[in-house]
ROLUM-687967 format. One record per residue: residue number from 1; x, y, z of N, C-alpha, C in turn. Coordinates in nm, 4 decimals, padded with zeros to 6 digits. Each point is the difference from the previous one (the first is absolute). Example, Ala and Ser with C-alpha at 12.3 -4.5 7.8 and 13.67 -1.06 7.14 Angstrom:
2
<1, <01.3190, -00.5690, 00.7800>, <-00.0890, 00.1190, 00.0000>, <00.0900, 00.1200, 00.0000>>;
<2, <-00.0350, 00.1050, -00.0720>, <00.0820, 00.1190, 00.0060>, <-00.0770, 00.1090, 00.0730>>;
END
This chain:
155
<1, <03.3263, -02.2982, -03.4857>, <-00.0510, 00.1293, -00.0406>, <00.0928, 00.1086, 00.0513>>;
<2, <00.0075, 00.1062, -00.0728>, <00.0858, 00.1107, 00.0410>, <-00.0830, 00.1041, 00.0720>>;
<3, <00.0615, 00.0625, 00.0981>, <-00.0676, 00.1062, 00.0737>, <00.0186, 00.1318, -00.0732>>;
<4, <-00.1111, 00.0645, -00.0289>, <00.0045, 00.1278, -00.0694>, <-00.0040, 00.1126, 00.1012>>;
<5, <00.0667, 00.1101, -00.0263>, <-00.0076, 00.1142, 00.0916>, <-00.1421, 00.0582, -00.0046>>;
<6, <-00.0428, 00.0614, 00.1079>, <-00.1356, 00.0557, 00.0020>, <-00.0156, 00.1113, -00.1024>>;
<7, <-00.1150, 00.0014, -00.0611>, <-00.0290, 00.1029, -00.0996>, <-00.0382, 00.1288, 00.0721>>;
<8, <00.0051, 00.1120, -00.0699>, <-00.0391, 00.1268, 00.0648>, <-00.1444, -00.0039, 00.0502>>;
<9, <-00.0876, -00.0729, -00.0691>, <-00.1387, -00.0075, 00.0447>, <-00.0085, -00.0726, 00.1346>>;
<10, <00.0836, -00.1040, 00.0182>, <-00.0008, -00.0730, 00.1262>, <00.0479, 00.0877, 00.1154>>;
<11, <00.1029, 00.0774, -00.0223>, <00.0532, 00.0835, 00.1081>, <-00.0938, 00.1144, 00.0332>>;
<12, <-00.0743, 00.0507, -00.1010>, <-00.0930, 00.1093, 00.0286>, <-00.1164, -00.0495, 00.0852>>;
<13, <-00.0425, -00.1257, -00.0197>, <-00.1074, -00.0541, 00.0825>, <00.0470, -00.0162, 00.1443>>;
<14, <00.1244, -00.0419, 00.0169>, <00.0529, -00.0155, 00.1350>, <00.0093, 00.1346, 00.0705>>;
<15, <00.0359, 00.1049, -00.0735>, <00.0116, 00.1317, 00.0601>, <-00.1383, 00.0587, 00.0287>>;
<16, <-00.0985, -00.0348, -00.0825>, <-00.1332, 00.0558, 00.0175>, <-00.0688, -00.0562, 00.1242>>;
<17, <00.0346, -00.1222, 00.0399>, <-00.0634, -00.0633, 00.1148>, <00.1023, -00.0262, 00.1099>>;
<18, <00.0383, 00.1030, 00.0734>, <00.0948, -00.0257, 00.1087>, <-00.0700, -00.0791, 00.1111>>;
<19, <00.0760, -00.0880, 00.0578>, <-00.0586, -00.0815, 00.1067>, <00.0005, 00.0793, 00.1297>>;
<20, <-00.1136, -00.0064, 00.0698>, <-00.0117, 00.0693, 00.1279>, <00.0108, -00.1047, 00.1098>>;
<21, <00.0990, 00.0110, 00.0827>, <00.0097, -00.0978, 00.1083>, <-00.1122, 00.0207, 00.1005>>;
<22, <-00.0554, -00.1092, 00.0465>, <-00.1061, 00.0065, 00.1000>, <00.0595, 00.0362, 00.1358>>;
<23, <-00.0717, 00.0831, 00.0742>, <00.0456, 00.0375, 00.1330>, <-00.0287, -00.1142, 00.0968>>;
<24, <00.0984, -00.0333, 00.0769>, <-00.0231, -00.1005, 00.1030>, <-00.0676, 00.0669, 00.1187>>;
<25, <-00.0452, -00.0794, 00.0936>, <-00.0685, 00.0542, 00.1177>, <00.0938, 00.0891, 00.0817>>;
<26, <00.1269, -00.0396, 00.0083>, <00.0965, 00.0796, 00.0767>, <00.0232, 00.1343, -00.0676>>;
<27, <00.0142, -00.0008, -00.1333>, <00.0203, 00.1257, -00.0710>, <-00.1227, 00.0895, 00.0122>>;
<28, <-00.1191, -00.0602, -00.0056>, <-00.1229, 00.0769, 00.0145>, <-00.0077, 00.0632, 00.1381>>;
<29, <00.0363, -00.0755, 00.1029>, <00.0011, 00.0539, 00.1363>, <00.0998, 00.1133, 00.0136>>;
<30, <00.1159, -00.0144, -00.0647>, <00.1016, 00.1050, 00.0072>, <-00.0484, 00.1277, -00.0665>>;
<31, <-00.0625, -00.0122, -00.1191>, <-00.0477, 00.1197, -00.0687>, <-00.1106, 00.0669, 00.0802>>;
<32, <-00.0867, -00.0786, 00.0610>, <-00.1057, 00.0585, 00.0826>, <00.0606, 00.0658, 00.1242>>;
<33, <00.0993, -00.0633, 00.0587>, <00.0682, 00.0575, 00.1169>, <00.0676, 00.1317, -00.0396>>;
<34, <00.0631, 00.0035, -00.1170>, <00.0645, 00.1227, -00.0475>, <-00.1029, 00.1109, -00.0217>>;
<35, <-00.1160, -00.0342, -00.0535>, <-00.1045, 00.0998, -00.0210>, <-00.0475, 00.0571, 00.1335>>;
<36, <-00.0153, -00.0854, 00.0985>, <-00.0438, 00.0459, 00.1316>, <00.1033, 00.0960, 00.0591>>;
<37, <00.1258, -00.0334, -00.0150>, <00.1066, 00.0862, 00.0518>, <-00.0023, 00.1353, -00.0712>>;
<38, <-00.0184, 00.0004, -00.1312>, <-00.0028, 00.1248, -00.0769>, <-00.1174, 00.0865, 00.0447>>;
<39, <-00.1173, -00.0610, 00.0165>, <-00.1178, 00.0754, 00.0437>, <00.0224, 00.0563, 00.1401>>;
<40, <00.0606, -00.0783, 00.0882>, <00.0263, 00.0472, 00.1361>, <00.0976, 00.1177, -00.0019>>;
<41, <00.1026, -00.0079, -00.0812>, <00.0979, 00.1092, -00.0081>, <-00.0669, 00.1269, -00.0536>>;
<42, <-00.0840, -00.0143, -00.1018>, <-00.0701, 00.1168, -00.0553>, <-00.0916, 00.0619, 00.1058>>;
<43, <-00.0714, -00.0849, 00.0758>, <-00.0882, 00.0510, 00.1060>, <00.0792, 00.0734, 00.1067>>;
<44, <00.1149, -00.0528, 00.0378>, <00.0837, 00.0651, 00.1013>, <00.0511, 00.1344, -00.0514>>;
<45, <00.0394, 00.0058, -00.1271>, <00.0489, 00.1261, -00.0584>, <-00.1118, 00.1039, -00.0014>>;
<46, <-00.1206, -00.0408, -00.0397>, <-00.1123, 00.0944, -00.0027>, <-00.0314, 00.0488, 00.1413>>;
<47, <00.0010, -00.0903, 00.0967>, <-00.0256, 00.0383, 00.1386>, <00.1070, 00.0967, 00.0506>>;
<48, <00.1248, -00.0272, -00.0348>, <00.1084, 00.0897, 00.0421>, <-00.0164, 00.1380, -00.0624>>;
<49, <-00.0405, 00.0057, -00.1272>, <-00.0227, 00.1289, -00.0648>, <-00.1147, 00.0761, 00.0660>>;
<50, <-00.1073, -00.0712, 00.0369>, <-00.1116, 00.0654, 00.0680>, <00.0414, 00.0548, 00.1363>>;
<51, <00.0751, -00.0791, 00.0754>, <00.0458, 00.0460, 00.1314>, <00.0915, 00.1220, -00.0164>>;
<52, <00.0897, -00.0039, -00.0967>, <00.0893, 00.1126, -00.0256>, <-00.0799, 00.1244, -00.0389>>;
<53, <-00.1020, -00.0176, -00.0843>, <-00.0844, 00.1124, -00.0406>, <-00.0740, 00.0597, 00.1176>>;
<54, <-00.0524, -00.0842, 00.0894>, <-00.0712, 00.0507, 00.1176>, <00.0955, 00.0764, 00.0911>>;
<55, <00.1198, -00.0522, 00.0191>, <00.0986, 00.0683, 00.0853>, <00.0391, 00.1346, -00.0606>>;
<56, <00.0206, 00.0032, -00.1322>, <00.0347, 00.1273, -00.0645>, <-00.1153, 00.0995, 00.0056>>;
<57, <-00.1260, -00.0512, -00.0134>, <-00.1144, 00.0907, 00.0081>, <-00.0205, 00.0533, 00.1410>>;
<58, <00.0363, -00.0791, 00.0994>, <-00.0161, 00.0460, 00.1389>, <00.0885, 00.1207, 00.0267>>;
<59, <00.1144, 00.0066, -00.0638>, <00.0911, 00.1127, 00.0223>, <-00.0159, 00.1093, -00.1035>>;
<60, <-00.0908, -00.0151, -00.0961>, <-00.0160, 00.0994, -00.1064>, <-00.0874, 00.1160, 00.0472>>;
<61, <-00.0059, 00.1002, -00.0834>, <-00.0813, 00.1171, 00.0323>, <-00.1484, -00.0348, -00.0126>>;
<62, <-00.0837, 00.0804, 00.0611>, <-00.1442, -00.0250, 00.0018>, <-00.0610, 00.0087, -00.1394>>;
<63, <00.0547, 00.0873, -00.0840>, <-00.0524, 00.0165, -00.1357>, <00.0193, -00.1286, -00.0810>>;
<64, <00.1197, -00.0611, 00.0085>, <00.0298, -00.1244, -00.0725>, <-00.0859, -00.1142, 00.0531>>;
<65, <-00.0115, -00.0064, 00.1298>, <-00.0785, -00.1072, 00.0620>, <-00.1466, 00.0105, -00.0399>>;
<66, <-00.0544, 00.1198, -00.0074>, <-00.1409, 00.0151, -00.0379>, <-00.0221, -00.0386, -00.1464>>;
<67, <00.0979, 00.0292, -00.0858>, <-00.0123, -00.0398, -00.1412>, <00.0025, -00.1520, -00.0140>>;
<68, <00.0901, -00.0648, 00.0729>, <00.0077, -00.1464, -00.0048>, <-00.1277, -00.0605, 00.0551>>;
<69, <-00.0527, 00.0617, 00.1091>, <-00.1252, -00.0484, 00.0587>, <-00.1134, 00.0101, -00.1012>>;
<70, <-00.0082, 00.1104, -00.0728>, <-00.1050, 00.0182, -00.0996>, <00.0115, -00.1038, -00.1124>>;
<71, <00.1235, -00.0272, -00.0399>, <00.0217, -00.1011, -00.1051>, <-00.0457, -00.1371, 00.0495>>;
<72, <00.0323, -00.0341, 00.1236>, <-00.0428, -00.1288, 00.0546>, <-00.1523, -00.0078, 00.0137>>;
<73, <-00.0652, 00.1101, 00.0350>, <-00.1461, 00.0005, 00.0089>, <-00.0610, -00.0263, -00.1375>>;
<74, <00.0561, 00.0612, -00.1027>, <-00.0490, -00.0222, -00.1368>, <00.0216, -00.1459, -00.0411>>;
<75, <00.1179, -00.0526, 00.0313>, <00.0278, -00.1406, -00.0337>, <-00.0945, -00.0947, 00.0738>>;
<76, <-00.0300, 00.0291, 00.1263>, <-00.0927, -00.0846, 00.0754>, <-00.1407, 00.0067, -00.0588>>;
<77, <-00.0412, 00.1183, -00.0469>, <-00.1318, 00.0124, -00.0639>, <-00.0045, -00.0823, -00.1284>>;
<78, <00.1063, 00.0079, -00.0794>, <00.0059, -00.0807, -00.1231>, <-00.0015, -00.1493, 00.0326>>;
<79, <00.0706, -00.0385, 00.1045>, <00.0016, -00.1406, 00.0407>, <-00.1390, -00.0445, 00.0435>>;
<80, <-00.0727, 00.0859, 00.0706>, <-00.1359, -00.0327, 00.0418>, <-00.0912, -00.0196, -00.1202>>;
<81, <00.0172, 00.0818, -00.1017>, <-00.0790, -00.0145, -00.1224>, <00.0306, -00.1341, -00.0674>>;
<82, <00.1272, -00.0345, -00.0088>, <00.0398, -00.1274, -00.0624>, <-00.0560, -00.1174, 00.0795>>;
<83, <00.0064, 00.0070, 00.1319>, <-00.0537, -00.1085, 00.0832>, <-00.1512, -00.0094, -00.0171>>;
<84, <-00.0684, 00.1137, -00.0095>, <-00.1443, -00.0015, -00.0225>, <-00.0366, -00.0659, -00.1320>>;
<85, <00.0733, 00.0330, -00.1063>, <-00.0248, -00.0619, -00.1305>, <00.0272, -00.1504, 00.0072>>;
<86, <00.1068, -00.0383, 00.0675>, <00.0324, -00.1428, 00.0140>, <-00.1109, -00.0729, 00.0760>>;
<87, <-00.0561, 00.0632, 00.1028>, <-00.1101, -00.0619, 00.0743>, <-00.1240, -00.0161, -00.0866>>;
<88, <-00.0293, 00.0993, -00.0827>, <-00.1155, -00.0107, -00.0900>, <00.0209, -00.1155, -00.0974>>;
<89, <00.1193, -00.0111, -00.0556>, <00.0299, -00.1108, -00.0920>, <-00.0106, -00.1331, 00.0728>>;
<90, <00.0500, -00.0062, 00.1216>, <-00.0070, -00.1231, 00.0785>, <-00.1443, -00.0400, 00.0285>>;
<91, <-00.0830, 00.0953, 00.0368>, <-00.1409, -00.0302, 00.0275>, <-00.0705, -00.0459, -00.1281>>;
<92, <00.0318, 00.0621, -00.1123>, <-00.0582, -00.0422, -00.1273>, <00.0404, -00.1432, -00.0340>>;
<93, <00.1259, -00.0322, 00.0187>, <00.0473, -00.1358, -00.0270>, <-00.0648, -00.1004, 00.0943>>;
<94, <-00.0178, 00.0378, 00.1244>, <-00.0648, -00.0879, 00.0973>, <-00.1454, -00.0253, -00.0386>>;
<95, <-00.0694, 00.1044, -00.0448>, <-00.1386, -00.0170, -00.0453>, <-00.0062, -00.0923, -00.1220>>;
<96, <00.0957, 00.0134, -00.0915>, <00.0049, -00.0881, -00.1173>, <00.0245, -00.1440, 00.0421>>;
<97, <00.0866, -00.0207, 00.0969>, <00.0285, -00.1353, 00.0491>, <-00.1231, -00.0617, 00.0650>>;
<98, <-00.0696, 00.0777, 00.0815>, <-00.1212, -00.0508, 00.0649>, <-00.1049, -00.0359, -00.1052>>;
<99, <-00.0144, 00.0831, -00.1006>, <-00.0935, -00.0280, -00.1085>, <00.0377, -00.1288, -00.0724>>;
<100, <00.1275, -00.0183, -00.0249>, <00.0475, -00.1220, -00.0654>, <-00.0319, -00.1222, 00.0847>>;
<101, <00.0254, 00.0087, 00.1290>, <-00.0263, -00.1136, 00.0885>, <-00.1480, -00.0346, 00.0046>>;
<102, <-00.0855, 00.1018, 00.0078>, <-00.1424, -00.0265, 00.0135>, <-00.0638, -00.0460, -00.1303>>;
<103, <00.0368, 00.0581, -00.1115>, <-00.0716, -00.0257, -00.1248>, <00.0647, -00.1010, -00.0914>>;
<104, <00.1258, -00.0307, 00.0185>, <00.0652, -00.0927, -00.0913>, <00.0532, -00.1239, 00.0697>>;
<105, <00.0618, 00.0156, 00.1152>, <00.0583, -00.1165, 00.0662>, <-00.1045, -00.0837, 00.0728>>;
<106, <-00.1003, 00.0627, 00.0592>, <-00.1018, -00.0758, 00.0724>, <-00.0742, -00.0959, -00.0936>>;
<107, <-00.0447, 00.0423, -00.1210>, <-00.0622, -00.0977, -00.0906>, <00.0973, -00.1081, -00.0461>>;
<108, <00.1249, 00.0363, -00.0166>, <00.1003, -00.0992, -00.0394>, <00.0176, -00.1050, 00.1085>>;
<109, <00.0058, 00.0427, 00.1251>, <00.0127, -00.0939, 00.1116>, <-00.1247, -00.0867, 00.0096>>;
<110, <-00.1172, 00.0595, -00.0233>, <-00.1248, -00.0761, 00.0051>, <-00.0017, -00.1077, -00.1080>>;
<111, <00.0391, 00.0347, -00.1219>, <00.0010, -00.0999, -00.1073>, <00.1060, -00.1069, 00.0256>>;
<112, <00.1105, 00.0378, 00.0600>, <00.1020, -00.0987, 00.0348>, <-00.0525, -00.0967, 00.1055>>;
<113, <-00.0708, 00.0509, 00.0974>, <-00.0595, -00.0847, 00.1034>, <-00.0999, -00.0971, -00.0622>>;
<114, <-00.0827, 00.0487, -00.0939>, <-00.0960, -00.0874, -00.0681>, <00.0719, -00.1080, -00.0792>>;
<115, <00.1097, 00.0350, -00.0640>, <00.0775, -00.0981, -00.0759>, <00.0580, -00.1063, 00.0921>>;
<116, <00.0503, 00.0410, 00.1143>, <00.0568, -00.0953, 00.0958>, <-00.1091, -00.0926, 00.0520>>;
<117, <-00.1175, 00.0558, 00.0284>, <-00.1110, -00.0844, 00.0453>, <-00.0409, -00.1003, -00.1075>>;
<118, <-00.0031, 00.0434, -00.1246>, <-00.0327, -00.0905, -00.1108>, <00.1044, -00.1103, -00.0113>>;
<119, <00.1266, 00.0360, 00.0120>, <00.1065, -00.1014, -00.0064>, <-00.0104, -00.0977, 00.1163>>;
<120, <-00.0354, 00.0498, 00.1176>, <-00.0171, -00.0871, 00.1161>, <-00.1126, -00.1005, -00.0262>>;
<121, <-00.1108, 00.0491, -00.0542>, <-00.1117, -00.0887, -00.0317>, <00.0376, -00.1008, -00.1072>>;
<122, <00.0742, 00.0447, -00.1006>, <00.0430, -00.0906, -00.1066>, <00.0916, -00.1083, 00.0545>>;
<123, <00.0919, 00.0382, 00.0859>, <00.0920, -00.1001, 00.0556>, <-00.0738, -00.0981, 00.0905>>;
<124, <-00.0995, 00.0462, 00.0736>, <-00.0791, -00.0929, 00.0822>, <-00.0798, -00.0940, -00.0884>>;
<125, <-00.0570, 00.0519, -00.1080>, <-00.0750, -00.0844, -00.0928>, <00.0897, -00.1063, -00.0608>>;
<126, <00.1174, 00.0410, -00.0462>, <00.0932, -00.0968, -00.0589>, <00.0450, -00.1012, 00.1027>>;
<127, <00.0204, 00.0428, 00.1231>, <00.0414, -00.0920, 00.1055>, <-00.1078, -00.1044, 00.0254>>;
<128, <-00.1253, 00.0444, 00.0063>, <-00.1082, -00.0931, 00.0301>, <-00.0347, -00.0890, -00.1179>>;
<129, <00.0030, 00.0511, -00.1214>, <-00.0518, -00.0741, -00.1154>, <00.1066, -00.0636, -00.0877>>;
<130, <00.1232, 00.0380, 00.0141>, <00.1044, -00.0594, -00.0833>, <00.1046, -00.0697, 00.0857>>;
<131, <00.0534, 00.0697, 00.0954>, <00.1116, -00.0539, 00.0773>, <-00.0435, -00.1170, 00.0868>>;
<132, <-00.1101, 00.0130, 00.0734>, <-00.0440, -00.1083, 00.0887>, <-00.0336, -00.1272, -00.0775>>;
<133, <-00.0728, 00.0054, -00.1144>, <-00.0239, -00.1246, -00.0742>, <00.1286, -00.0636, -00.0523>>;
<134, <00.0950, 00.0806, -00.0432>, <00.1269, -00.0556, -00.0494>, <00.0748, -00.0675, 00.1140>>;
<135, <00.0002, 00.0624, 00.1171>, <00.0675, -00.0606, 00.1156>, <-00.0687, -00.1304, 00.0382>>;
<136, <-00.1345, -00.0026, 00.0010>, <-00.0727, -00.1231, 00.0321>, <00.0293, -00.1084, -00.1022>>;
<137, <00.0050, 00.0374, -00.1284>, <00.0326, -00.0976, -00.1047>, <00.1386, -00.0572, 00.0218>>;
<138, <00.0952, 00.0847, 00.0347>, <00.1368, -00.0471, 00.0274>, <00.0017, -00.0919, 00.1216>>;
<139, <-00.0802, 00.0310, 00.1012>, <-00.0075, -00.0881, 00.1169>, <-00.0527, -00.1368, -00.0393>>;
<140, <-00.1085, -00.0024, -00.0790>, <-00.0578, -00.1284, -00.0429>, <00.0983, -00.0785, -00.0850>>;
<141, <00.0695, 00.0697, -00.0921>, <00.0975, -00.0690, -00.0856>, <00.1166, -00.0539, 00.0827>>;
<142, <00.0448, 00.0758, 00.0996>, <00.1085, -00.0483, 00.0861>, <-00.0467, -00.1206, 00.0804>>;
<143, <-00.1268, 00.0023, 00.0478>, <-00.0538, -00.1148, 00.0737>, <-00.0108, -00.1225, -00.0887>>;
<144, <-00.0464, 00.0171, -00.1238>, <-00.0105, -00.1129, -00.0933>, <00.1385, -00.0553, -00.0312>>;
<145, <00.0974, 00.0889, -00.0191>, <00.1373, -00.0456, -00.0287>, <00.0558, -00.0772, 00.1192>>;
<146, <-00.0255, 00.0475, 00.1198>, <00.0495, -00.0693, 00.1196>, <-00.0693, -00.1356, 00.0161>>;
<147, <-00.1301, -00.0058, -00.0282>, <-00.0741, -00.1254, 00.0059>, <00.0546, -00.0980, -00.1023>>;
<148, <00.0312, 00.0484, -00.1200>, <00.0595, -00.0837, -00.1050>, <00.1348, -00.0524, 00.0450>>;
<149, <00.0817, 00.0884, 00.0652>, <00.1324, -00.0430, 00.0470>, <-00.0121, -00.1067, 00.1084>>;
<150, <-00.1066, 00.0085, 00.0818>, <-00.0182, -00.0997, 00.1065>, <-00.0356, -00.1345, -00.0610>>;
<151, <-00.0869, -00.0025, -00.1002>, <-00.0422, -00.1270, -00.0621>, <00.1049, -00.0562, -00.0952>>;
<152, <00.0896, 00.0804, -00.0492>, <00.1061, -00.0467, -00.0899>, <00.1342, 00.0383, 00.0595>>;
<153, <00.0427, -00.0680, 00.1059>, <00.1236, 00.0380, 00.0701>, <00.1260, -00.0232, -00.0799>>;
<154, <-00.0011, -00.0866, -00.0979>, <00.1224, -00.0332, -00.0743>, <00.0441, 00.1081, -00.0935>>;
<155, <-00.0828, 00.0857, -00.0299>, <00.0368, 00.1007, -00.0998>, <00.0353, 00.1304, 00.0604>>;
END
């Protein structure tokens, strides 16, 4: 058979589905390590900017310092409002979770416990009424076979 060159439709499918190489554990660790380094550098830069701002404000005039102080007071008030709203949302979610646990999961756990108890009873019943008679029958058959082997040693 002769090899035909790929058709344009074949090459378009190959281009449409580029293969993504899987990250190995080492590569994953490296990318996570790089992210940690980037976050640490950003935190250090922000801290340095804050320290520089405080030093510059310490040497500034009283009028500038009072304006910056007023801006920070406003920002702190806004932050308090945001934290208050977040706490209300958190308490609402907690109440919903407690309601879910009490009204939906507790009956589910109860029915699961009943099912397990039923299965336990079923397995005990099968053990007593099916398994034990079969084992006894096998014991009797093995004894009869051994008795037969004793009386007919040549075979």
